[in-house]
N, C-alpha and C positions, 0 to 999 in steps of 0.2 A: 292697631293703627301705627303707621310709621311715625317716627319722631319728626319734629319740625326741621331739624338739620338734614336728616336723611331725605325728607320730603323736598327740601330746598335743593339738595344735590340732584335728586332724581329729576326735578323740574329744570334745573340748570343745564343738564346735559341731554335731556330728552330730545330737544329740537336743536341739533348742533349748528345748523347753518342759519338759524333764524334768531328769534329772541329766546329768553330763558323761560318764557311761559307759553308762547303760541306763535304760529306763523304770522309775521307782521302783515298788516293790510297792504295790498299793492293796488291802489286805485287806478282806474283806467286813465285818469287825468288828475292834475293837482286839485286840491280843494279850493273853495271860493276865496280863501284868504291869500292864495298864491297866484299872482299874476304871471302871465307867460310873456317873457321878453321876446323880441325879434332875434332869432339866432340863425346865422347862415350855416346850414348843415355842411356846405362844401368845405368849410374850415376843418371839418373832421372827416373828410371824404375817404381817407385811407384806413379808417377804423373799421374793424370787423368784429362780430361776436364769435366766440368759440363755443360751439355746441357739441357736446359729447353724446353721440347717438346711442351709446350703450348704457351710460350711467344716468343720463338726463341732466348732467351738470352744464351750466352756462357760465361763461366768463366774459364780462364786459369791461371796457376801459376803467370804469369806476370800481371794479371788483378789487383792484389793488389797494383800495383804501377802506375796505371792510375786512373783518376777520374771514378767513376761509372757514369752511365747515370744521376742518380739523383744528384750526387755531381756536375756534370758539369752544370746542370741547375742552381743550387744554386750559384756556383762561377760566372757564366756568368750574372746572375741576380744581384748579388752584384756589379759587375763591372758596369752594366747599371745604378744602383742607384747612383753610384759615378759620372757617367757622368751627370745624372740629377741634382745632387747637384751643379755641376760646372755651368750648364745652369741657375739654379736659382740664383746663385751668380752673374751671368752676367746680372741679372735683368729681367729674363723671367720666366713665370709660366709654369711648366711642369705638364701635366695631368698624372694621374696614368696609368700604363700599366701592364698587367699581361698575363698569359697564360703558357702553358706547352711546352714540347719539343717532339722530335721524335728520335727514334733510330732504325737503320736498322739491321735486322738479318744478321749475318755473313753467307755468302754463297760461300766462296772461294773454297769449295769442293762440291758445289752444294747443293741441298735440303737434309737436314738430319732429319727433323721432319716429321713423318708420319701424325700426326694431322694437321700440317700446309700444308703438301702436299695435303691432302684431301680438304683443304680450298683454298689454293692459287696456287696449282700446283708447279712449280719450282720458282715462284716469292718469294722473301724474305718477311717475315712479317715485318711490321713497328710498333714498339711498341710506345705507347703514354706514355710520362713521365709527371707526374703531375707538375704543376708550383707552385711557392711560393705565387702567388696571383691569384685571379680569373681574367679571361680575361676581359678586359675593352672594351667599345665601341671605335670605331676608332676615332682618334683625328681630329679636324677640320683643315683646311688648315692654315699654319703658314706664318708669314711674312718672307721675304727674310732675314731680320736681325736676326730673331730667328733661322732660318735654318742655317745661317752662324755661329751663336754662338754655336749651337749644333754640327756642324761639327768640329769646333775648339776644343770643349770640348772632343769630341770623340777621337781626335788625342792627346790632352794633357793628358787625363787620361790613354789612352792605356789600358793595363791590370792591372794597379794600383798595380803592384808588385805581382799579383796572377798568378802563372805559368799556362801554358796550358799543362796539363799532359794528352795528348791524343795520342793514338797509331797512327802512320802513317802520322804525320804532315810532310809536305814537308820541307826538309832542317834540320830535327831534327837528330842530331848526338849524342844524349845522350846515355848513356850506356843502358838504358832501351829499347830504340828504336833499338839499335844495337842487343841486345839479341833477340828481337822479330823478326827482319829482318833475322838474321842468322838462327833462328829456322825455319822460313818459308822456306828458301832456302835449309836447310839440310833435312827438311821433304820431299820436292819434289824429293830429290835425294836418299832418304832412300830405301834400297832394299825391305823392307816390304811394304812401301807405293807404290813403283813402281809395285810390284806384285799385290797389292790390286787394283790399277788403271787398270792394264792389265786384271785382272780377271773380273773386272766390265765391261770393254769394250767388252770382249769376251761374257759375259752374255747378254749384250745389243744386240750384233749382233745376238745371238741365238734366241732372241725374235723379231728380225726384226726392232730394234730401231737403229737410227743413230744420231751421234753427229751433232750439228750445224756446228762445225768446229773442226779440229784436236786439241786435247789438252783441249777442252772445257768440262765443266761439264753440259752443256745444251744440250737438245735433240730436234730433229725435231718433230713437231706435226702439226696438221691441223690449229692450232691457235684458235680453239674453246676451251672454258674454260673446258668443259667436257673432251676433248682429252688431254689437258695440264695436268689435274689432273690424268687421266689414265696413261699417260707417266711418270709423276713424281713418282707415286706409283710403277710402274714397275721398274723404276730406283732404287728406294729404295729396292725393292725385290732383285735386283742384288747386291746392297751393302750389304744387309743382308747375301747373299750367300757367300760373301768374308770376313765376320767377323763383319759387322755392319757399319752403316754410321758414327758412332763416332770414328772409328779406326783412320782416318787421324788426327782428333783433339787430340786423345790421344798421337799419335806420336809427334805432334806439342808440346803438353804439356810437354812431356818427354825431348825434345830438349831444351825447355825453362828452365825446372828445372835443367837439367844437367849443363847449363851455370851459373845459379844463384848461385851455390855453390861457384864459384870463385869470385863473385862480391857481396857477401852478405853485407859487410860493406857499400858499396856504395848504395845498395838497401835499407838498413836500414835507411840511411840518407835521401834517397828519400821518404821513407814512412813517416818519421817525417816531411819533407817539405810538403808533401801532406796533412797530418793530420792538420798541422798548417794553411795551406791555406784554407782548408774546414772550420775550426773553425773560422778563420778570416772572411770568407764569411758569416757564420752564424751570427756572431756578427754584421756585416754591415747590414744584413737583419733585425735583431732584432732592431737595431738603427733606422731603417726606418719603423718600425711598423709591421713587419711580425711576427706573433705569432709562438711561439716554436712548436705548434702543426703542423705547416706546414713545419717545418724543419726536 
């Protein structure tokens, strides 16, 4: 079995663009404790979402205040190196470890990329994020004392003061997460979104397609890959008929941008905090022999 520290590192970099343990929940609307204020979307009318049809990456206005997938790999790798330092100070030898991460395509409004639909059907694309070190062979079994030392170091180092700036973390009440959650909730209730959704469902019904369940963005199919691709492409045709698959994301972007205007000072401070954390992570990696070319 891998040691605690190696397990921690593997977990930290496995999902590069999300949290260090799993894909954060992205509810269709805010929870019952979060009320939705009245926001004039026209205040963010110029905002647009950037959707990469080939990679599945989405960039929204608030993306500037979360770690990018690559930045998250670097920060988590830096934390892991500090855990390893602690283990070595405890008198144990730590073998090098490397590897990249993964990031899941956002599919809260279903498949939106025609290129990826032709490849994956409705399934989200999983992007590979390069690591800061080459992946190393698996470590041999460790003694119980070393495993205990690594477990203690994992707890004592924690995040080493490097924040987890990731959207959707459970219990995150920060202003950036509030803005994101409110934008999701307002988007789902926006008249233009509701009309888009209803038009899409009507189009699907006209083509003989059915949802897997009410409110879902997933469609029934035979389960065969060819049929899943066929259904996903037809679903995109119906989205195109209603203004395009990017429309819900543009509405979401506008609700984000409309709120940001009232919180720009806080967001500016957050941007500085994020930049400082990323640079500190880079320096930790440099101090541990990672070349600038990999940063």
